[in-house]
N, C-alpha and C positions, 0 to 999 in steps of 0.2 A: 503493501500500501504507499508504503513511504516513497520506494521507488518510482510508483505510479507517481505520485505526488513530483517531487520531482524531474519526472521528464516532462510535466506540463509544464512547469517552470520555466524548466529550460527553454522548450520548444517558444513559449510567450515572450519570451524576450530577448529569441533570436527573429523572430518575427516583428516586435515590434522595434528591435536596432534596423532590420531591412525596410522596415513603413518611413522610419526618420530617417536612413540613408537615401533614402527617393526623392523626400521632399526637395525641392530644388530649398537655394539659401535664400532667405529672405522672406520665405513666404510669408509669416504670416504680417509682415510689411504691408502697408495700404497700399494696392497698387495705384498707381498714376493716373487715372480715369480723361483720354481723352474724347471731345466729343466733334466729330467733322458732319459738317454740315455742306451738303452737296447744293446748291443754290439752284431756285427756281423746280420744273419738273411737272409731269404731267400734262395741263391742258394749260399751265404757263410756262411757253417757251423761254421767258427771258429774251436777249438780244439777240435778235438775225443775221447771219451774214448771208453770204453768196451761196456758201456749202453747208455749213453748219448753223447750229444752234446752240444757244448759250449753256441751257439745260443739259444737252448730250455729253460737252468738254469740262464742264464742273462736276458733273457724275464721275466722267474716267479719268479724271486726275486724284478725286477724292477716295476711289476705290483703290488704287494707284495708292495714295498714301497712306490709307488707310495697312494694307497689304503690308504694306516695307513693315510698319511698327507692329504690326501684329505677327511677322516673322520675325522681327529682331530684340524686341521689346519684350521678355517676358514679365517684366515690372509694370507694364501701360496694360489697359485696357480700352479698348477702339468702340463707340459707341457713333452707329450713323443714324443722322435723321429718315433721311432715306438711302438705299441701294438700287435702286430700281427706278424707272424713270414713273413715279406717281406725284401729284401735289401736297405738300404738307403748309401751311399755314404758316405762317411766323410766326405768330404766339406758340406754338406746339413745336416747332424747329429750339424755340428756349425752354420751353418746358421739358421736354426729352431731356437738354443738358441740365436741369433743374434738377431734377428728379435722377439723375445718375450722381449728382453732386459733384460736376466734374471740376477735375482741376486747369481745365485748359478748351474752350469753345474755337473752332476754326470753321469759318465762316466761307466759301468758296467759290468767286464767282466769275465772269469773264463782263468787261469794259465793250461799251460799244458807244458810236458819237451819229448824229444826223445821217451821215453822209457815208454810202457804203463803202465810197472810196479814200476815203479818207488816209493820208500818213502818217496820223498820229498813232504812237505802237509807246508798249511797256509796261511793266507792273506796276503797280502799288501798293500798299496798305493801310486799311481806314482802320483806327479805333473808334471809342464812343465821341462825343463830344460836339461843340458847334461848330461849323462848317465856320473857317475861314475864306473861303472863298468861294465866286459861284461855280465854279466848275465842280469844288468838294459838296456843295450846293443840290446840284444838278445830278450828281451822281448818288446822291442820297434818296432821294427823287424818283428814281431811276429803280432802287431795290426797294423803296418802300411801297411803290406803286402797285406790287403784288396782293397787298391787303384789299384793292379796290374787287377782285375778284371771290372774295371772300363774303359770304351772306352775311353774316354779321359783323363787317366791319368799326359801322360808324358805333354800335353798341360797344366790343369789344376795344378798340383803341381812343376809346370817348370822345369821338367828334375828331380825333386827327385826319387831317388830311392830307395826304401825300404829297399833292400839288398843289401845295399852299404857302409861301415862303412864311406867313406869317404862323403855322406850326409850329414850324421848327424855332417857333420864339424857347418853348422849355427845355428846350436843348442850353439855354442860355444859365440856365440855374441848376442843372445838371453835373453834380460829380463824381466819376466812378470812381470807387474807394480802388477798384485793380485795374487804374488809369498805368501804374507804371510798368505793373508788368505786363499789361497789354502792349506798352509801345515798348517795352523791351523784347516781348516774343516779335514783334511788329517790324523792329528795326536789325533783328534777325533773318528775317525772311526775305527782306530786301535785300540783305549782304547777300542772302546765297543765292537768291537771282541773279544778283548781279555778277558774281564772283563764278559761280560754279553754272548755270544755265546762259551765262554771258548776257542777261535780258539788261533793256535800257530802262533805270530807275528812276521810274517817277517820285521817290519818296513816300514817307508816312506820312500821313494826314491824319485828321480827324474830318466826323461828319454825324449829324443824326438820323442810325439806323437805330429801325425799331426792334430788330433782330436782336442788336446787341444789347438795347437799353433794356430788355427784358430777362438777359441770362445773368447771373450769379456769382462769375468767375472772369479771371482774365481771361479774354473777350476778343478775338480778328475778324476781320472781312476781308477776302484778301482780291485783287482784280487779275486778275492772270495776265490779262493781254487785250487787246482790243481787234474784236473779231468783224469790225469795220475796216480793218487795214488787210487788204488781200493778203499780204507777203504773212501777217501776222495770222491771220486766220488760219492759212496752210499751216503755219508751225501748229495753233496752237490745236490742230483737226489730226496730226501726225502724232504716230505711237511714237518717234522719240523726243518730241516736243512737251506731249501730256507724261511722260516716263520724267524727264528733266525736271519739270515743273513739280513736280510730286516727290520727284529725290531732293530736290532743294528745299520743299516744306519741313521735307523727313530730318532731313541735318540740322536745320533751325527748331525743330523739335526737340533731338537729342540735346544740343548744345544747352536749351533753354531748362529744360528737364534736368542737366547735372548740374547748372548753376542754383537750379531747385533747390536738389540735393545739398548743395555744399552753402547754402546760406544766402549766395550772392544776388538773387533776385530781391530786387529793393522797392521801395515804391516812391520813384520817381521815375524822372524820364530819361536823363544821364546818369551813365557810371564816371566817373572820371578819377584817375589815378595820377601820382604823382610819385616820378622817379626818388625824389627825398624824404622821410618824414620834417614837417616842418612845425616849427611851434601852434598850440592849440588855438586856434581865434581869438578865442575867450580872453588870453593873455596879455592880448595884447590893446595899449589904451584905446588905438582908435576904431575897436570895433567891439560888439555887442553884440550878448547873447540872451534876448530880450526876454524870449519864449520862458526862458527859467523863473526870470524875478516879476513878470506882468502880472499883476493880480487887476482885473478887470469886469466891473458888471457887467460887462455889454459883450459880445463877441471883437477881438479883434483878429481881422482879417489881413492875411501878408501874402505873396506869391511868391510860390518854390519854385525856382528855377534851375537847380541842377541837386545834385547828391554825389558823395564821395565816400571810397572805401576808408579816408584817411584825412588828417585835416588842411587846409588850401590857405597858403601864404594870402596875405591882407589883400595885395594887389596883385594875386594872380591873374593870368590873363583867362583864364577861363571863365571869367567873373563877365567879362566882353564889357568894361569900361562902366557897368551897373556899381555905386558906390551911394551908399553905406550898405553895409551886406552884413546879414545877419545870420545863425543856424542854430540848430536846433539834433538831437543825438536821439534817433531812433531806432531800436531794432540791432543797435552796434556799427549803423549808420549816420554820417553826418548830411545833414540837409539842408540847405543853404534857400536864406532867404534873402527876400527885396521888396521894402515897403511896408507901412504897417500904417494901419487904420483902424477906428470902426466906422466908418464909411465905407460900405461894401462897395458904392457905387466911387466912390473916389477913388478905391484900389481896381477893380475893373479898369476905372479909364487910363490908370497909369499902365497896366498890363497891357492892353492894346496901345498905348502911344508910346510907351519905351521897351519893354518885355518883347512881345509876340517879334517884331523883327529880329530879335537876337535869338530869342529861346522859343522855339515852333511850340517845344513840346511844355511849356510852362503851362502850371494850371494857379488856382489859387485856392490856398486853406486857410481853417479859422483855430483860433483858440479861445479858451477862457480861464481865466485865473490860472493862466500859467501851462492848461492842459487843452492838447490836441482836441477838439473835440466836430463831428460830423458836420459839414458845408453845410448842408441842407436844414440842418436847424439851425444853424449860425446865420443865414440868410433870411430864415423864418421870422427869428425872433430882431434882425434889426429891419425889416419891414414893419414889425411890431412896436419897435421903439422907435418910430420916425416920428 
């Protein structure tokens, strides 16, 4: 009997050891979930070129991107908003991402202009925000217009009219708390498009996209190129072209995910490094760190211009002539700000007149009693105090 019990225990131990040995390293770790959204689909063709339709180009690149991640990233999980030619409403795409508790949302689209013989070409990546140019607004209008074929769009989107410029005023006061991570990934995508796929780089921009507004994670909308440019359409429809674009996004994804593991994905638009250590800014008489000491009943608004993993010298060229520049430290990262006022409109005007041209990804933040606060709540209090 004792020998039998010993045999049972022995076999159980061997089986358990084998089972544990077959588990992949880090199996208990949370998977990095990425939602890949192929724009348009079904009865919504998107932009139409001479030979192709946007919905098919988007889906082709989306599936190839997902396959690359699934085949090479065992610590990542891919969720698709669609894997075939079906129509998925904008709000549903965001719901899928939110339900998956995704770490990243990638919406893939193809650009167009009115003329099908246009020579305009190039890739660009958008994050959520207020458009700064009419071109950005037109891109947002075009992508948001899909809601017009939804039955209940007026109720679902609270009367939002994608073709009315006035509707986009809502994005004036909308600050995405994932903006920095979104911008970080967007820049990585554009870098890969430029260096790996050899595409014309049209940069990283902000605009009011409904699908990005509804997601609760870092999110970007990628425009792969112009279907209205005959030569670029040919590239987008080719196997080599779609594969190169998918691989570029994949390489950006790898870098972004790895930086996240190392704690380097931070809450700002720019990551700046210096070659040598400098004395902390707060130790210099001409600099201030007002956030740490400011005590105010009203919210104090500032413009965040850049961040660094280490302190920067007072007269750093990276400030592009703006002075005085303050800073605060969050999550081990130094975040630099310009301007300070309890008047939100004053800071908004300052941002537009002196900052936007120098720091395209700058955004407004708010503090109260020395603590950083939600920008939307700060704006609400500002309006109430007027």
